[in-house]
N, C-alpha and C positions, 0 to 999 in steps of 0.2 A: 504494500500500499504506500502511495506516495505521500509524503509529509506536505501538506498545504499551508499550515498555520506555524507561526513561530511563538513570540512571547505573547501572552495574554494577562492582562490585569483587570481584576474585577474588584468593585467596590461593594463590599458586604454590609448590608444593613444590621444594625444592633439596637437592642433595647436601650432606652435611657439608662445611663449608670449614675449611681449615686455612691456616697461615702459608705464604706464598709460592704459594698457588694463583692461578691465572689467572681473577680474579673477573669480568672483563668477559665472557670466553667462558663462564663458568658461567652467568651470569645470562641472557645471550642464548640458550643452549642450552635453559635451563629454560623460558624463555618460548615458544620455538618447539616445544618437545615438548608443552607444555600446549596451545598453540594448536591443533596437530594431533589430541591426543588428545580435547580437549573441543569440538573443531570451532567455533572462534572466529577470527574474521580480525584481523589487526593492521590498525588504521586511523589515518590522521593525527590527530594531537592527543589519542590515547590517552596515558594516563600510566603509566610503569613506576617503581615505587619499590622501593627496597633498603633495608633496615634498616641502621642505621649499625654495628650490632655485626657484622654480615658483613664490612663494609668494613674496619673495625678489625682483625678476625682475619686476614684474608688480608693486611694489611699487616704483621701482627705487631707492633702498635702497644701494647706491654705495658711496664710498669714495676714495680719491687718497691718493697718498704718501704725497702731500703737505698738505691735511686735517689732516692727522695724525701728521705729523710733527708740525703743528701749535698748535694743541691740546697738544701734549707733551711738547712742549716748554712753554706753558702757565702753566703746572703742574709741572714742574720740572726745578729748577733754575741752576742746574750745572750737574756734573757727575752722570748718571744714573746707578744703578745696575739692570740688567736684569736677573731675576731668573727663571730657569727651562723652557724655551721654547721648545716646541717640534720640531723635526727635519722634516720639510716638506717645499718643495717648494710651494704647493699649499696653505697650512695654514698658514705659517709664514714669507716666504721670502718677502713679500710686506709690511707685518707688520714692519718687520726689517728695509726695506727701508725708511718706514715712520718715525721710531724712529731716524734712522740717520739723516734724513731730519731736524730734530730739531736742528741740529748742536751740541748736547750735546756729549761728551764724553760717551762712553758705556763700563760697564764691564759685560760681558756674563757669566752667572754661569750655566754651563751644568751638569745635572744629568748624572751618567754613572753607569753600561755599557750601560743603554738604556734610552730613554726619557720616559715621563708619559705614553705613548700608545705604547711602545714596539720597538720602531726604533733604533736598536743598533749603538752605536758609536764605538764598539770595539768587538772583539772576547772574549766571556766570559771565555773560557778554557785558553786562553793566558793570561787575566788578573790574573786568579788563579795560572797559571805557574810562573808568575812575583811576586806573593805574595803580589800584591795590594789589600788592604783592602778598599771596597767601602764604608765603614760605617766610616772611619776615615781619609783616604788619600786624600788629596788636589793636584791635578796636574794642572801644567801650560801648556799652549799650546806647549811649548817647550818639556816638560815631555812626553806629548801625542805623539807628532811626533818621539821622541826618542824610545819611548817603543813600540809603534804600527807602526810606518812607516810614510813615507812622503805622502802616498796615502792610506787612509782608506775608502773603498767605502761601501755604504749600499748594503746589497745582493741582494736586489730586483731592486731599482731604480739605482744602479751603481753610485750614487752621494757621494761625499765627503763633507758632511754637513758642517764641521769644515771649509774647504776650501770655500765652497760656501758662507757662513756666513762672513767670512772675506774679501772676494772680495767685498761684500756689504758695510760691514763697514769700510774697509781699515784701515788706521792708527788709526782711530777714535774708534776702536774696539778692545778690549782685552777679550780673552777668558779663562776662568779657568774651573776646573772640581771639582765637590764637590756634595756630596748628604745632606750636611747640608747647609740650606738656610742661617744661620747666617755668613757662611764664606764670604758672600759679603759685610758684615759691617766692613771688614778689608780694603775695598776699598771706600766704599761710604755709607753714612746713608740714601740715597734717593733711594728707590728701586721699581721697576715696576715688580710685579709678573706676570710671565707669564704662568703658568701651569693652568690647566683647572679644573679638578675634586677635587683637593685638595689645590685650590687656598685660601679658607678661613683658612685652617689651616696654609699654609705658611704665610700668612698675619699675622696671631696671633702670630706665633712664631717670627716672624721679630719685630712686636710692641713690644712684650715682652723683645726682646733683645736689645732694645734701639734705633731702626730705627727711623728716622725723618719723612719722606714722604713715605708711603707705600700704592701703589695704584696697581690695577691689569689691565689686558687688558680689564676686564670688567667695568673699570673705565674710558676708554678711548673712545671717540665719543659717550658718552650717550645723547649728544645733539647735534645738527647741527653745523658745522663749515664752515662758509661762503656758507651756503646752501647744504652742504654734506647731506649724508645718515647718520642715527644714530640708535642706539638701547638702549633705556633707561634702559633695564633690564641687557643685556649682553655685551655692548659696542662692542669691537673688536672680542670677543669669537664668534665661529661658522661662521667666515667669510672665504671667499674662493677667490682664485685668479680669477680675471676677465680681465687682462690684465697686461702689465709689470709694470704699476704703479697705478693700480686700484683694489679694492676689493669689492666684493658683499658681503654686511653684512648680519648677521642673520636677518630674518624678523621680524617685530615689529607687533603689533596690530593683532595678530592671533586670539584672543578669538572673536571679532565681526566678523571676516571673517569667521570661522567655524560655528558660529551660523546662520549667514546669508545664508549660504549653506543648513544647515539642515532645515531652514524654507522654503526655495524655493523649496527644494525636497517634503516637506510636502504639500505644496501648489499643486504642480504638481501631486503628486501619492498618497497622503493621508497616506503615510507611514513616520514613524519617524526613521530616521537613524542617526548612530553616524558619526561624522565628525572630522578628526584630520589633523594637520600639522606634518610631520615627517621629520627628517634629517637623521643623522648617526644611523645606528642599534647598539645595544648594544651587540656585540658579539665579540669574539677574534679568529684570525686565527691561528690554531694549528700548522701550518708549520713555518710560519714568526713570530709567537708570537706576532703579532701586533693587538691591540685593535682597532676595528673600530671606536668607539665613540671618535671623536675629537670635537663634538659639546658640548657645555654646558649641553644640555638636548637633549633626543630624541625627544620629542615633545613640542613645545613652545606654542601650543594652541590645545584644544580639547573639545568637548562637555561633559555634565556633566556624561552622561551614561558610559563615559570611566574612570571614577574615580576608583580608588581602584585596588585589585589583585583579581585573579582568587580563587574560592573556590572548588577545584577538589578534588577526590578520586583518589588514586593510582590504577588504574584498574589492572595491572598485580600483584600487590601485593595481593589484594583481591582474584583473581583467583587462585594464588598460595598457599593460606592460607585457608580461610574459606570456599571457594567454591571448593576446589581441587577434593573432593571425590565425588561430586555431579554429576548426568548426565547432559549433554551440556543443554538440554532445561531448567532444573530446574534452573541450574546455571545463565542462560541468564535471566530469569524471576527474580530471586533474586538480580541479579546485577542491573537491570534496577529499581526495587523497592528500593534498597540501594541508588542509585544516586538520585532517585526522592524525598527521604525522607533527603536527607542531609542538614543540616544547615549551617550557616555561620562559625561556629566555628570547623567545620571538619579539618581546616588545623592544629588544634593543637591535633589531634588524630593520632594513628598508622595509620588509613587507608589512611592518607594524607601523609605519610612518602615519600620524594623524590620529593614532587611537590613544587619547591622552590617558594616562594610567590613573585614573581615579579610584577611590576606594569603592569597592562594591556596596558598602553601605550609604555611601554618599550619592551613587547613582540610583540606587533601588529607593532610598528615602526621597529622592526628588521625583521620581516616578509616583510613589505613593501619595506625596504631597500634592501633586498635579490631578491625581485620581480622586481623592478624597475632598480635596478643595478644604476652604477655611469656612464656608458658608453653612447651608441647609440641606446638604445632599443627604445627610444622615448615614454616611457610610465611613465610620471611623475605623474600619478594618478594610485591609487590602490584601487580595489573595492574587499571587502572580505565578504564572505557570509558563515553563518554557524558557525561563530566563537563562539558564545555563546551557540550553541547547545551541546547535549552530548549523550551517547549511550543509554538514555532513551527518546530522542526526536523523536517523529513520523514524 
């Protein structure tokens, strides 16, 4: 029988999940019901992915503004320099409320013309016309308003983030603009690093420049505060708005969770599938220039079969070069033979040119994020089949 379909990704509907629910059984039951209703079989090396939001909700991994404020107050004795937060109602507004709830004065340092994930604070062309050098120039909030206007809204959300953050912080918050983290040391030596992917570099730069206290969002709520949620690995990173004064934190203990699901599926079907928890996909919007990945990692937990990167040949390159002058049937057989005989070091050869060696979990997580979406599809579980197949697979 000729194989006519490659990779298939299905969004699996699930019931509403609440704190304390047995998520392992909910996920397994949802998959088995979908398999029966849609008539697809569970196969070895299929991939079952569960959104991080579902895991955190079942764990009850939530924290309040007061919880954050207390932890901040315990870790910072006076004025806090808040360096490179992203511009987001969902991701950062409640975190800022919590920081301000500490009662400390805060000096916020914003990168420009955009934040780490691509949200713009200003029109780049206007910045160039004004001869502003983002590598050297430091702007005050007064400079920002004088140069770019009293209302500067995000092109998508129509929110003026500087105004929104000032409304949260009021007179206890000062905002400056610079791309050099050392700038904050002119205001305070105690710094809370708020960027995500470059946080370790930012911390190192500040420590080397003479900062006193240097912590990141990943160092806040790493343990419970008065019974709150927590994350020992990522702290506040990966958290999402769950109410005006509440955050849902990134899930913890994901490794035992995925392994339990893998084992339960094996008991029910005799098949060994791979399981992962996923958050934001690792892709960038070409229109808005926004990088989707605002979580600290794409996948905080996955089974061992998802370690590593793909080892693939560049199909179209080989067709256009060494198989170009062969009859179609002969080219097909030679292509299948070449794929079947490839080794793990193929990625270092010309035959793999253009196959960027991204991690499997980043690729799969991006696929899952696109399938499930972040709105009202109601499919927080994604089932992927045929991902590890290739053109030579029957």
